[in-house]
C-alpha positions as CSV (number, residue, x, y, z in Angstrom):
1,M,5.6,22.8,-1.5
2,V,5.3,23.3,-5.5
3,L,7.4,20.2,-6.3
4,A,4.6,17.9,-3.9
5,A,1.9,19.4,-5.8
6,E,3.7,18.1,-9.2
7,T,4.5,14.8,-8.2
8,Q,2.6,11.9,-8.9
9,F,2.7,9.4,-6.0
10,H,2.5,5.8,-6.8
11,V,0.3,3.6,-4.8
12,L,0.3,-0.6,-4.9
13,A,-3.3,-1.7,-4.2
14,V,-3.6,-5.3,-3.5
15,D,-7.1,-6.9,-3.2
16,D,-8.6,-10.2,-4.1
17,S,-11.8,-8.9,-4.9
18,L,-12.2,-7.3,-8.1
19,I,-14.7,-5.2,-7.1
20,D,-13.2,-3.7,-3.9
21,R,-10.0,-3.3,-6.1
22,K,-11.9,-1.5,-9.1
23,L,-13.1,0.7,-6.2
24,I,-10.0,1.5,-4.6
25,E,-8.2,2.1,-7.7
26,K,-10.4,4.5,-8.8
27,L,-10.6,6.6,-5.3
28,L,-6.9,6.7,-5.6
29,K,-6.7,8.1,-9.4
30,T,-9.5,10.4,-8.4
31,S,-7.1,11.8,-5.8
32,S,-4.8,12.1,-8.3
33,F,-2.2,8.7,-7.4
34,Q,-0.5,6.5,-10.3
35,V,-2.3,3.2,-9.3
36,T,-0.6,-0.1,-10.0
37,A,-3.6,-2.6,-8.5
38,V,-2.7,-6.8,-7.8
39,D,-5.1,-9.3,-6.9
40,S,-3.0,-11.5,-4.6
41,V,-0.2,-10.8,-2.6
42,S,2.1,-12.9,-4.8
43,K,1.7,-10.5,-7.2
44,A,3.1,-7.7,-5.4
45,L,5.8,-9.4,-3.9
46,E,6.6,-10.3,-7.5
47,F,5.5,-6.5,-8.4
48,L,8.4,-5.2,-5.6
49,G,10.9,-8.1,-6.9
50,L,10.9,-10.1,-3.5
51,Q,9.6,-13.5,-5.3
52,E,12.8,-13.5,-6.8
53,A,16.3,-13.9,-5.7
54,E,17.7,-10.5,-7.1
55,E,15.8,-7.9,-5.0
56,N,17.8,-4.8,-7.2
57,N,15.1,-5.6,-9.7
58,H,12.0,-4.4,-7.9
59,H,9.8,-2.2,-8.7
60,Q,10.2,-2.6,-12.1
61,G,11.6,0.8,-12.6
62,M,9.0,2.6,-10.4
63,E,9.4,3.8,-7.3
64,V,6.4,2.5,-5.0
65,N,5.3,5.4,-2.8
66,L,2.8,3.4,-0.5
67,I,1.5,0.0,-0.5
68,I,-2.5,-0.7,0.6
69,T,-3.7,-4.1,0.7
70,D,-7.1,-6.0,2.1
71,Y,-6.1,-8.2,5.1
72,S,-8.0,-11.5,4.2
73,M,-7.2,-12.8,0.9
74,P,-6.8,-16.3,-0.3
75,G,-2.8,-18.0,0.3
76,M,-1.0,-14.8,1.7
77,T,-2.9,-12.3,3.7
78,G,-2.7,-8.6,4.1
79,Y,-0.7,-9.0,7.2
80,D,1.6,-11.6,5.3
81,L,2.8,-8.9,2.9
82,L,3.0,-5.8,5.9
83,R,5.7,-8.5,7.4
84,K,7.7,-9.1,4.6
85,I,7.5,-5.6,3.6
86,K,8.7,-4.5,7.1
87,G,11.7,-7.8,6.8
88,S,12.8,-6.3,3.8
89,S,15.9,-4.0,4.0
90,S,15.3,-2.7,0.6
91,L,11.4,-2.2,1.0
92,K,10.9,-1.6,4.5
93,D,10.5,2.2,4.4
94,I,7.6,2.0,2.1
95,P,4.7,2.9,4.3
96,V,1.7,-0.1,4.5
97,V,-1.8,0.3,4.6
98,I,-3.8,-2.3,5.6
99,M,-8.2,-2.7,5.1
100,S,-11.0,-4.9,5.8
101,S,-14.8,-5.2,6.1
102,E,-13.8,-6.4,9.4
103,N,-13.6,-4.6,12.3
104,I,-11.4,-7.0,14.8
105,P,-9.8,-4.9,17.5
106,S,-7.0,-7.5,18.0
107,R,-6.5,-7.6,14.3
108,I,-6.0,-4.3,13.6
109,S,-3.8,-3.8,16.7
110,R,-1.4,-6.6,15.3
111,C,-1.2,-4.7,12.2
112,L,-0.3,-1.4,13.5
113,E,2.1,-3.1,16.1
114,E,3.8,-4.8,13.0
115,G,4.6,-1.4,11.2
116,A,1.1,-0.6,9.1
117,E,0.5,3.3,9.1
118,D,-3.2,3.1,9.5
119,F,-6.3,0.4,9.0
120,L,-9.0,1.5,7.3
121,L,-12.6,-0.2,7.2
122,K,-14.0,-1.2,4.0
123,P,-15.6,0.5,2.1
124,V,-12.9,2.6,1.5
125,Q,-14.3,6.0,0.6
126,L,-12.5,9.5,-0.8
127,S,-12.2,10.9,3.0
128,D,-10.3,7.5,3.6
129,V,-7.9,8.3,0.3
130,S,-7.5,12.1,1.4
131,K,-5.5,10.6,5.0
132,L,-3.3,8.6,3.0
133,R,-1.1,11.8,1.6
134,P,0.8,12.4,5.2
135,H,2.1,8.5,5.4
136,L,3.5,8.5,1.9
137,L,7.1,7.8,1.2
138,G,8.9,11.0,0.3
139,S,6.4,13.2,0.9
140,R,7.8,14.6,3.8
141,T,11.1,15.1,2.6
142,L,9.0,17.1,-0.8
143,L,7.4,19.4,1.6
144,E,10.5,19.9,3.8
145,I,12.1,21.5,0.5
């Protein structure tokens, strides 16, 4: 368990709203996560290496342990990002959490059925962030050591 406490997990946060992005970034950093925040699905895909032909260039040398994304964004939605992640052989194991200010049960069900680990209602709070730890890629293996 000592290893898990010393490891800083990396979260990719995706939200087109500057205010929401800054809030989630602050909450994650308060909880000792390393955070990369981007404002669109296309920038998230670029960071993950899914925009380029070569998937080997992903993460820019950084492992991503969790992706947290807004659902409603211009262009591609958080649901589109979820489907691209789960459809990628190299990224499909990265847990994805969707956030939305709209409590639409059919949307929540669809995201969870497609492979989202959780669906958080905005505004996201510190108590929500603490629920993310069990979902982190790599945390289960570290805790079993």
